[in-house]
FILUM-319397 format. One line per 4 residues: number of its first residue (from 1); their letters; for each residue x, y, z of C-alpha. Coordinates in steps of 0.25 Angstrom, whole numbers, plus 2048, in hexadecimal, padded with zeros to 3 digits. Each point is the difference from the previous one (the first is absolute). Layout:
# FILUM-319397
NUM> A> X:Y:Z ~ ... .
This chain:
# FILUM-319397
1> MAIE> 8DD:7D5:543 ~ 807:7F8:7F6 ~ 7F8:7F6:7F9 ~ 806:7F2:7FF .
5> TLPE> 802:7FA:7F2 ~ 7F9:7F3:800 ~ 805:7F3:7F8 ~ 7F8:800:7F3 .
9> GEMQ> 7F6:7F5:800 ~ 800:7FD:80F ~ 7F7:80C:805 ~ 7F9:80C:7FA .
13> PLDI> 7FD:80E:807 ~ 7F2:802:804 ~ 7F7:80A:7FA ~ 7F9:803:80D .
17> DDQL> 7F6:80A:7FB ~ 7FB:7F6:7F5 ~ 800:7F3:809 ~ 7FC:806:80D .
21> DDSE> 7F6:7F8:808 ~ 7F6:80A:806 ~ 7FC:7F8:80C ~ 806:804:80D .
25> GDEL> 7FF:7F9:80E ~ 7FF:807:80D ~ 80D:7FB:804 ~ 80D:801:7F8 .
29> ADMP> 803:7F1:801 ~ 7F2:7FD:7FA ~ 803:808:7F4 ~ 803:7FA:7F2 .
33> TMSF> 80F:802:7FD ~ 7FD:80B:7F5 ~ 7F6:807:808 ~ 80A:800:80C .
37> IRFV> 80B:806:7F8 ~ 7F8:80B:7FA ~ 7F9:803:80D ~ 80E:801:808 .
41> AEGG> 807:807:7F5 ~ 7F6:80B:7FE ~ 7FB:801:80E ~ 805:808:80C .
45> NLVE> 802:7FC:80E ~ 7FD:7F1:802 ~ 801:7FF:80F ~ 7F0:800:802 .
49> YVDQ> 800:7F4:7F7 ~ 809:7F8:808 ~ 7FC:7F9:80E ~ 807:804:80D .
53> NTLN> 807:7F3:801 ~ 806:801:7F3 ~ 804:80E:803 ~ 807:7FC:80D .
57> DIAL> 807:7F5:7F8 ~ 805:80A:7F5 ~ 804:80A:80B ~ 809:7F5:806 .
61> DVDE> 806:7FC:7F3 ~ 803:80F:7FC ~ 807:802:80E ~ 808:7F3:7FE .
65> RYKL> 805:804:7F3 ~ 803:80E:804 ~ 808:7FB:80C ~ 807:7F5:7F8 .
69> DKES> 804:80A:7F5 ~ 805:80B:80A ~ 809:7F5:807 ~ 807:7FD:7F3 .
73> MHEW> 803:80F:7FF ~ 805:801:80E ~ 80F:801:7FD ~ 7FD:80B:7F5 .
77> FGIM> 7F8:808:80A ~ 80C:801:809 ~ 809:805:7F4 ~ 7F6:809:7FC .
81> QKGL> 7FE:807:80D ~ 80F:801:802 ~ 801:807:7F3 ~ 7F4:80A:804 .
85> DLAK> 807:803:80D ~ 80D:803:7FA ~ 7F9:809:7F5 ~ 7F8:807:80A .
89> MSKQ> 80D:801:809 ~ 7F7:7FB:80C ~ 807:803:80D ~ 7FF:7F9:80E .
93> DKSY> 805:805:80D ~ 80F:7FC:803 ~ 806:7FD:80D ~ 80D:7FA:7FB .
97> PFKD> 80B:804:802 ~ 7FA:80B:808 ~ 7F2:806:801 ~ 7FD:809:7F4 .
101> ASNV> 80C:7FB:7F8 ~ 801:804:7F2 ~ 7F4:7FA:7F7 ~ 804:805:7F2 .
105> HYPL> 7FA:7F9:7F4 ~ 807:801:7F3 ~ 7F5:801:7F5 ~ 806:7F5:7F7 .
109> VTSA> 7F3:7F9:7FC ~ 7F8:80D:7FF ~ 80B:806:7F7 ~ 800:7F4:7F7 .
113> ALQY> 7F0:801:7FF ~ 800:80E:7FD ~ 80A:7FE:7F5 ~ 7F8:7F5:7FA .
117> NARA> 7F3:808:801 ~ 806:80D:7FA ~ 804:7F8:7F4 ~ 7F5:7F6:7FE .
121> YPAI> 7F3:808:803 ~ 803:80B:7F5 ~ 803:7F5:7F6 ~ 7F4:7F7:803 .
125> VPSG> 7F6:80C:801 ~ 804:809:7F4 ~ 7FA:80E:7FE ~ 7F8:7FB:7F4 .
129> DPVH> 7F8:7F3:7FE ~ 805:7F4:809 ~ 7F9:7F5:7F7 ~ 805:7FC:7F2 .
133> CKVH> 7F8:7F6:7F7 ~ 805:7F7:7F5 ~ 7F8:7F8:7F7 ~ 804:7F3:7F9 .
137> GEDP> 7FD:7FA:7F2 ~ 7FD:807:7F3 ~ 7F9:80E:801 ~ 7FE:804:7F1 .
141> DGMK> 7F5:80A:803 ~ 806:806:80D ~ 7F4:7FC:809 ~ 809:7F8:80A .
145> AARA> 80A:80C:801 ~ 7F4:809:803 ~ 7FA:7F7:80A ~ 80E:7FF:807 .
149> ERVS> 800:80F:801 ~ 7F3:801:806 ~ 803:7F5:80A ~ 80D:808:804 .
153> DYAS> 7F9:80D:801 ~ 7F5:7FB:809 ~ 808:7F7:809 ~ 80A:80C:802 .
157> FQLK> 7F4:809:803 ~ 7FB:7F6:80A ~ 80D:7FF:807 ~ 804:80E:801 .
161> TRMK> 7F2:807:801 ~ 7F5:7F6:805 ~ 808:7F7:809 ~ 806:80C:809 .
165> RWEK> 808:7F7:809 ~ 807:7F8:7F5 ~ 80C:80A:7FE ~ 801:802:80F .
169> DTDS> 800:7F1:803 ~ 80B:7FE:7F5 ~ 809:80A:807 ~ 7FE:7F8:80D .
173> ITFI> 803:7F3:7F8 ~ 80D:805:7FC ~ 804:805:80E ~ 7FA:7F5:809 .
177> GPIV> 801:7F5:7F7 ~ 810:800:7FF ~ 800:800:810 ~ 7F7:7F4:802 .
181> GTIF> 802:7F8:7F4 ~ 7F2:7FD:7FB ~ 7F4:809:800 ~ 7F2:7FE:7FA .
185> RKYW> 7F6:809:7F8 ~ 7F1:7FC:800 ~ 7F7:803:7F4 ~ 7F1:7FF:800 .
189> YDPA> 7F3:805:7FA ~ 7F7:808:809 ~ 7F2:7FF:7FB ~ 7FB:80B:80A .
193> HQST> 809:80A:7F8 ~ 800:7F9:7F3 ~ 80F:801:7FF ~ 80D:7F8:802 .
197> KSRI> 808:803:80C ~ 80E:7FC:805 ~ 807:801:80D ~ 80D:7FC:806 .
201> CQPG> 800:7F5:80B ~ 808:804:80C ~ 80D:7F7:802 ~ 7FD:7F3:806 .
205> TVIV> 7F1:801:7FF ~ 7FE:7F6:7F4 ~ 802:7F2:805 ~ 804:7F5:7F6 .
209> NNNI> 807:7F2:802 ~ 80E:803:7FE ~ 803:7F3:7FA ~ 7FA:804:7F3 .
213> TDLS> 808:805:7F4 ~ 7F5:809:7F9 ~ 7F4:807:806 ~ 7F7:7F9:7F6 .
217> EAPA> 803:7F3:807 ~ 7FC:805:80E ~ 7F5:7F7:806 ~ 7FB:80C:808 .
221> ITEE> 803:80F:800 ~ 7FD:807:80D ~ 800:80F:803 ~ 800:806:80E .
225> FDLY> 7F9:80E:801 ~ 7F9:809:80A ~ 7F2:806:7FF ~ 7F9:80A:809 .
229> LHQV> 7F2:7FD:805 ~ 7FA:80B:7F7 ~ 807:7F9:7F4 ~ 7FA:7F3:804 .
233> ESRR> 7F2:806:801 ~ 802:806:7F2 ~ 803:7F2:7FB ~ 7F4:7FA:807 .
237> RTGW> 7F7:80A:7F9 ~ 805:7FE:7F2 ~ 7FF:7F1:801 ~ 80F:7FE:800 .
241> FVDE> 800:7FA:80E ~ 7F5:7F8:806 ~ 7F5:808:808 ~ 804:7FA:80D .
245> EIDG> 808:806:80C ~ 80E:7FC:803 ~ 800:7F7:80D ~ 803:809:80C .
249> EDTI> 7FE:80D:7F8 ~ 7FA:807:80C ~ 80D:7FE:808 ~ 809:804:7F5 .
253> DRIK> 808:80D:801 ~ 7F9:808:7F5 ~ 80C:809:7FE ~ 80A:7F4:7FD .
257> PQEF> 7FF:7F9:7F2 ~ 7FC:7F2:7FF ~ 809:7F5:7FA ~ 7FB:7F8:7F4 .
261> IEQI> 806:7F6:7F7 ~ 7FC:7FE:7F2 ~ 804:7F3:7F9 ~ 7FF:7FB:7F2 .
265> CRID> 7FF:7F1:801 ~ 7F8:7F4:7FB ~ 7F4:7FA:807 ~ 7F5:7F6:7FB .
269> LDDD> 7F3:807:802 ~ 7F8:7F7:7F7 ~ 805:7F2:805 ~ 804:7FB:7F2 .
273> GYEE> 80F:7FD:805 ~ 806:80C:7F8 ~ 804:80C:808 ~ 7FD:80D:7FA .
277> PYII> 808:80D:803 ~ 7FA:80A:809 ~ 803:80D:807 ~ 7FD:7FE:80F .
281> TMHK> 800:80C:80A ~ 801:7FD:80F ~ 800:808:80C ~ 80D:7FC:807 .
285> SSSK> 7FD:7FF:80F ~ 7F2:7FB:7FF ~ 802:7F7:7F3 ~ 7F3:805:7FB .
289> IMRI> 7FF:7FE:7F1 ~ 7FB:80E:7FA ~ 801:7FD:7F1 ~ 801:7F4:7F6 .
293> AAAF> 801:804:7F2 ~ 805:7F9:7F3 ~ 80E:802:7FC ~ 7FD:7FC:7F2 .
297> DLDD> 7F8:805:7F4 ~ 7F8:7F7:7F6 ~ 80B:801:7F6 ~ 80A:7F9:80A .
301> VRLA> 7F7:7F4:801 ~ 803:7F3:7F7 ~ 7F5:7F5:800 ~ 800:7F2:7FA .
305> DVDE> 7F5:7FE:7F5 ~ 7F2:801:805 ~ 7F9:7F2:802 ~ 7F4:800:7F7 .
309> ETKE> 7F7:7F8:80A ~ 803:807:80D ~ 804:80D:7FA ~ 80B:801:80A .
313> ATIL> 80F:803:7FE ~ 80C:7FD:808 ~ 80A:80C:804 ~ 80D:7FD:7FA .
317> SIEP> 808:80C:805 ~ 7FD:80E:805 ~ 80C:80B:800 ~ 7FF:80A:80B .
321> NSFY> 800:80F:7FD ~ 80E:807:803 ~ 7FF:80C:809 ~ 80E:801:804 .
325> VDYH> 80D:804:7F9 ~ 80D:7FC:808 ~ 80D:809:7FF ~ 80D:7FA:803 .
329> FLPS> 80D:808:803 ~ 809:7F3:801 ~ 7FD:7F2:7FE ~ 800:7F7:80C .
333> FDGT> 80D:7FB:804 ~ 7FA:7F2:803 ~ 7F6:7FF:7F4 ~ 7F4:803:808 .
337> FMGH> 7F5:80A:7FB ~ 802:80C:809 ~ 80C:808:7FB ~ 80B:808:808 .
341> GLGA> 804:80E:800 ~ 80A:80A:806 ~ 7FD:7FC:80E ~ 805:7F2:7FD .
345> LLGD> 80B:805:7F7 ~ 805:80A:809 ~ 7FB:7FC:80E ~ 80D:7FB:806 .
349> ISST> 808:80A:7FA ~ 7F7:80C:805 ~ 800:7FA:80E ~ 80F:7FF:800 .
353> VNTM> 802:80E:7FB ~ 7F6:805:80B ~ 808:7F8:80B ~ 80D:805:7FC .
357> LNML> 7FC:80E:7FE ~ 7FA:801:80E ~ 80C:7F9:806 ~ 809:80B:7F9 .
361> VDSG> 7F7:80B:806 ~ 800:7FA:80E ~ 80F:7FE:800 ~ 802:80F:7FC .
365> HYSM> 7F6:803:80B ~ 808:7F9:80A ~ 80D:806:7FC ~ 7FB:80E:7FF .
369> MGGG> 7F8:800:80E ~ 80A:7F9:808 ~ 7FE:7FA:80E ~ 807:7F8:80B .
373> FIGA> 801:7FD:80F ~ 800:808:80C ~ 80A:7F9:80A ~ 801:808:80D .
377> KDFR> 7F6:7FC:80B ~ 7FD:80E:805 ~ 801:806:7F2 ~ 7F1:803:7FC .
381> IKGA> 7FA:809:7F6 ~ 7F2:804:803 ~ 7F6:7FC:7F6 ~ 809:7F4:7FB .
385> QARF> 802:807:7F2 ~ 807:80D:7FD ~ 7FE:806:7F2 ~ 807:80C:7FC .
389> EPGE> 7FC:80C:7F7 ~ 80B:807:7F8 ~ 808:809:80A ~ 7FA:7FB:80C .
393> WKHV> 807:7FD:80D ~ 7FA:7F8:80C ~ 804:801:80F ~ 803:7F4:807 .
397> NFHG> 805:7FD:80E ~ 80D:7F9:7FC ~ 80E:804:7FB ~ 804:7FE:7F2 .
401> GDIK> 809:7F5:804 ~ 7F5:7F9:807 ~ 7F7:801:7F4 ~ 80B:7FB:7F6 .
405> NGIV> 803:7F4:809 ~ 7F1:7FD:803 ~ 7FC:7FF:7F1 ~ 805:7F5:7F6 .
409> PMSF> 7FB:803:7F2 ~ 7FB:7F4:7F8 ~ 807:7FF:7F2 ~ 7F7:7FD:7F5 .
413> PQPS> 805:7FC:7F2 ~ 7FD:809:7F4 ~ 7F7:7FB:7F5 ~ 806:7F4:7F8 .
417> PVMF> 805:804:7F2 ~ 7FF:7F2:7FC ~ 7F2:7FF:804 ~ 7FE:80D:7F8 .
421> QLLG> 806:7FA:7F4 ~ 7F7:7F4:802 ~ 7F4:808:801 ~ 803:807:7F2 .
425> MMVD> 802:7F2:7FA ~ 7F3:7FC:805 ~ 7F9:80C:7FB ~ 806:7FE:7F2 .
429> AGRE> 7FC:7F2:800 ~ 7F2:804:803 ~ 800:80A:7F5 ~ 806:7F6:7F6 .
433> LSST> 7F5:7F7:802 ~ 7F5:80A:7FF ~ 806:808:7F4 ~ 801:80D:808 .
437> SNIM> 80F:803:7FE ~ 804:80F:800 ~ 800:801:7F1 ~ 7F1:7FA:800 .
441> TGDA> 7FC:80B:80A ~ 807:80B:7F7 ~ 80D:801:808 ~ 80C:7FD:7F7 .
445> ANAN> 80D:7FE:807 ~ 808:805:7F4 ~ 7FA:80D:7F9 ~ 809:7FE:7F4 .
449> MPVG> 7FB:7F2:7FD ~ 7FC:7FF:7F1 ~ 7F1:800:7FD ~ 801:7F2:7F9 .
453> TVMA> 806:7FA:80D ~ 7F5:806:809 ~ 7F5:7FB:7F7 ~ 807:7F2:800 .
457> LVEQ> 801:801:80F ~ 7F1:804:801 ~ 7FC:7F5:7F7 ~ 808:7F5:808 .
461> GMQV> 7FA:806:80D ~ 7F2:7FE:7FB ~ 801:7F2:7FD ~ 7FA:7FB:80D .
465> FTAS> 7F4:809:7FF ~ 7FE:7FE:7F1 ~ 7FD:7F1:803 ~ 7F6:805:80B .
469> YKRV> 7FA:80A:7F6 ~ 7FD:7F4:7F6 ~ 7F9:7F9:80B ~ 7F7:80C:803 .
473> YRSL> 7FE:802:7F1 ~ 7FB:7F1:7FF ~ 7F6:802:80C ~ 7FC:80D:7FA .
477> KAEF> 7FD:7F9:7F3 ~ 7F7:7F6:807 ~ 7F9:80B:807 ~ 7FC:807:7F3 .
481> ELLC> 7FB:7F2:7FB ~ 7F8:7FF:80C ~ 7FA:80E:7FE ~ 7FD:7FC:7F2 .
485> RLNA> 7F8:7F4:804 ~ 7F8:808:80A ~ 7FD:80A:7F5 ~ 7FC:7F5:7F7 .
489> RYLP> 7F6:7FA:80A ~ 7FB:80C:807 ~ 802:80D:7F9 ~ 7F3:806:7FB .
493> PETY> 800:802:7F1 ~ 7FA:80E:801 ~ 80B:804:809 ~ 80A:7FB:7F7 .
497> AEFF> 7F9:807:7F4 ~ 7FF:80D:808 ~ 80E:801:802 ~ 803:800:7F1 .
501> NVQG> 7F4:808:7FD ~ 7FA:7F6:7F6 ~ 7F2:7FF:7FC ~ 7F7:7F7:7F9 .
505> EEQP> 804:7F2:7FA ~ 80F:803:800 ~ 801:800:80F ~ 80C:7F7:805 .
509> NPQV> 7FD:7F4:808 ~ 808:7FE:80C ~ 7FE:7F1:800 ~ 807:800:7F2 .
513> DFDL> 80A:80A:802 ~ 806:7FB:80D ~ 801:7F1:7FB ~ 80E:7FD:802 .
517> RDMD> 800:7F3:7F7 ~ 807:808:7F5 ~ 805:80C:807 ~ 80C:802:80A .
521> ITPV> 7FF:80B:80A ~ 80D:804:807 ~ 805:80C:808 ~ 806:80C:7F8 .
525> ADPK> 80C:7FF:80A ~ 80C:7FA:7FB ~ 807:7F7:80A ~ 80D:802:7F9 .
529> SVTD> 800:80F:800 ~ 7FD:805:80E ~ 808:80D:801 ~ 7FF:80C:7F7 .
533> MQKM> 80E:7FE:7FB ~ 7FD:7F2:7FB ~ 7F3:805:7F9 ~ 808:80C:7F9 .
537> AKAE> 80B:7F6:7FC ~ 7F6:7F7:7F9 ~ 7F9:80C:7FA ~ 80D:806:7FB .
541> FLLG> 804:7F3:7F9 ~ 7F3:800:7F9 ~ 802:80E:7FB ~ 80E:7FD:7FB .
545> LARD> 7F9:7F5:7F7 ~ 7F6:80A:7FC ~ 80B:809:7FB ~ 805:7F5:7F7 .
549> GMVD> 7F2:7FD:7FB ~ 7FF:7F2:806 ~ 7F4:803:809 ~ 7F5:80A:7FF .
553> QAEA> 805:80E:804 ~ 7F3:805:805 ~ 7FE:7F4:809 ~ 80E:801:806 .
557> ITRV> 7FE:80F:803 ~ 7F3:7FD:807 ~ 807:7F5:809 ~ 80B:80A:803 .
561> LRAA> 7F7:80A:805 ~ 7F8:7F6:808 ~ 80C:7FB:807 ~ 803:80E:803 .
565> SIDD> 7F2:801:807 ~ 7FD:80C:7F6 ~ 7F1:803:801 ~ 7F7:802:7F4 .
569> IDAL> 809:7F9:7F6 ~ 7F6:800:7F4 ~ 800:80F:800 ~ 80F:800:7FE .
573> IPKP> 801:7F7:7F4 ~ 801:808:7F4 ~ 7F3:800:7F7 ~ 803:7FC:7F1 .
577> NPMD> 7FE:80B:7F6 ~ 7F5:7FC:7F5 ~ 808:807:7F6 ~ 80C:7F8:802 .
581> KVIA> 7F9:7F4:7FC ~ 7FB:806:7F3 ~ 80E:805:7FD ~ 806:7F2:803 .
585> EAQM> 7F5:7F9:7F7 ~ 803:80A:7F5 ~ 80F:7FE:800 ~ 7FE:7F1:802 .
589> YSAQ> 7F8:800:7F3 ~ 80B:809:7F9 ~ 80B:7F6:804 ~ 7F7:7F4:7FB .
593> LDLQ> 7FE:807:7F3 ~ 80F:803:7FF ~ 803:7F1:802 ~ 7F6:7FC:7F5 .
597> MKSV> 806:80A:7F6 ~ 80E:7FA:803 ~ 7FA:7F2:7FF ~ 7FB:803:7F2 .
601> EIEK> 80D:806:7FC ~ 807:7F3:804 ~ 7F6:7F8:7F8 ~ 803:808:7F4 .
605> KMAE> 80F:7FE:802 ~ 7FE:7F2:802 ~ 7F8:7FF:7F3 ~ 80B:807:7F9 .
609> TQSE> 80B:7F7:805 ~ 7F8:7F4:7FC ~ 7FF:805:7F2 ~ 80F:803:7FF .
613> LAKA> 803:7F2:806 ~ 7F7:7FA:7F5 ~ 808:807:7F6 ~ 80D:7FC:805 .
617> AKDV> 7FB:7F2:800 ~ 7FE:800:7F1 ~ 80F:803:7FE ~ 806:7F5:808 .
621> ASAE> 80C:7FF:7F7 ~ 805:80E:804 ~ 809:800:80D ~ 7FC:80E:802 .
625> SEEM> 7F1:7FB:800 ~ 803:7F6:80A ~ 807:80A:80A ~ 7F4:809:7FE .
629> GRQL> 7F6:7F5:803 ~ 807:7FD:80D ~ 800:80F:804 ~ 7F1:800:7FD .
633> QGYL> 7FD:7F4:808 ~ 807:807:80C ~ 7F9:80D:7FE ~ 7F3:7F8:7FF .
637> SELN> 803:7F9:80D ~ 803:80E:807 ~ 7F2:805:7FB ~ 7F9:7F4:806 .
641> VMKE> 806:803:80D ~ 7FC:80F:800 ~ 7F2:7FC:7FC ~ 7FF:7F7:80C .
645> ALNV> 805:80A:809 ~ 7F6:80A:7FB ~ 7F5:7F6:802 ~ 804:7FE:80E .
649> RRQQ> 800:80F:803 ~ 7F3:801:7F9 ~ 7FA:7F6:80A ~ 806:807:80C .
653> LDGM> 7FA:80D:7FC ~ 7F2:7F9:7FE ~ 801:7FB:80E ~ 804:80E:806 .
657> AGAP> 7F5:808:7F9 ~ 7F7:807:809 ~ 807:7F9:80D ~ 804:809:80C .
661> GNGA> 80F:802:802 ~ 803:7F7:80C ~ 7F7:807:809 ~ 807:80D:7FE .
665> PVQP> 7FD:80C:7F6 ~ 801:7FB:7F2 ~ 80D:804:7F9 ~ 7FD:800:7F1 .
669> PQRA> 80A:7F9:7F7 ~ 809:808:7F7 ~ 7FE:7FF:7F1 ~ 80B:7F9:7F9 .
673> TQPI> 808:80A:7F8 ~ 80C:7F7:7FD ~ 800:7F5:7F5 ~ 7FF:7F2:805 .
677> QGPG> 80E:7FA:7FE ~ 801:7F2:7FB ~ 80B:7F7:805 ~ 80C:802:7F7 .
681> AGGI> 7F9:80B:7F7 ~ 804:80E:7FF ~ 7F1:806:800 ~ 7F6:7F8:7F9 .
685> LGGQ> 7F3:807:804 ~ 800:80F:7FF ~ 80E:800:7FB ~ 808:7FB:7F3 .
689> PNPG> 802:7F2:7FE ~ 80E:7FA:800 ~ 803:801:7F1 ~ 80A:7F5:801 .
693> RLPQ> 7F5:7F6:805 ~ 7F4:804:7F8 ~ 801:803:7F1 ~ 7FA:80E:7FC .
């Protein structure tokens, strides 16, 4: 949905509403460019406007792109399926080394996925609002801040209340995504319900060319999905699908769902040489095109200047709408688009652990059950097997010596201790890669370990997952931006105003509020603070700064309570007492008055000193007068220093008058009762001056 920035002077964006040519042809290719653009962008299903031969060609192109992109993902599909099998602990019948041999699967991948989900899901979906907005630029009247708060409130309300699948799907993203490596979530606006919707796409159902580096560069994005026949019929009746039956629908099993593919790709419907982006839905088995719709809006179109004679314009670029957000657990090892997950990271280790574990169990099975050879030709035991219950004796037609000589027991080795140690090493290696060591799962080897050491180990163990959290955070930010763009284009203003209960001309406009050009929308989740201990540590650090008066105390306390997941924080914050402010202002005024009185007294002393200094200057012949002049000059300098100090104090009091005390209940200043001491003076103000320095 991003609108391309065009070089100045080369091309201009088209105001289609003002410059649209009202003429429309019977065929899409016959329409003038501007008429074609508006008709396609504002129209519905375009299949009925396209001839059958063109539809057949489009179906071939869609199928070819789909198969080509899927082939590029062939290797990733194998790794993904192996990871899913390991996570599900899928089992197959075993006949080696004997029928019904041990088939235990160690849940290494599953345990790592559970640990990741347990930490990421609560951090990404907090108990409060998941969306945070920040505006850029000057905001002297607070209008931008109010707008950001509205956007945060409404977007959070959408995600947690209206879009009921969002939180559930986020849970799945933080559990399935780490296993397969890459997973997608789709956003779209549903005009039938007049609401924005989202859903998670099952692993491997979104097909893109694996050689791209970013989803916006994909020449085509294809999604595989299933629909039951009643869902197909519903789409026909609402105009979403063309009103035609699927080929062979009479013979199709009506119980089974039908496979469809939906592809966002570029085709040239108006034969002008430029391929526009469209959404094409096709029945997979019959290659029947069910829907063709524009994958762009009027704001996404850039045209050259309109020719004055022909009234025609040339399409310069059309940016396709974005419907998918990709989540990656780990980047690809070879630089391709599809990322890797725990299946690729732990696949070989998990398979090795399963093999070794089953070998140890089978070895113990052989060793415990025993077996051997029966050598005597005439020595037979009816039934070929003899199983004994505790305390049971069986009758045979042989003597003890014959039985002893006729049976040769087989010697089976005990389970190998070396293999057992190697098994432990492989399990530890898998836990190290997946950050699921004992201390991360709550099991500390040393109960007397200092708290600081434990926190350091937890922090170090979280490093692998912390990087993945930042990737999830980045994708979640892109997801919220997509939600804002959909709201700016499709959210009815009356629905938006009703949410805030605003009437009249002051109703907020969603097109203005959700404009992201001067606003940044981000998740509330902090990718650097995933665990509760990390959040509390940061909050405690802020609280320490607040105690020293370096940050706002009330805000620091609020963040501590929020990190501790305390509900109804506003009710816990102490309310300021109005009388405290009145008393503080009165005492502030009293302190200012004291300073003014002391300043007047200093001015008086300075005037007296100037007078004495003038008298001493008249009698320059007297050595005593010279000494007194030097004393008066020093005394006058000290008075000037004290006067400047009083001026600074007065300015500080003027700035503090009426201001709250750092977000906490105001502590009124104490009235000064002691005289202000000047440097080197024994008590100039409020006391007796130094008789040796100021003549009486």
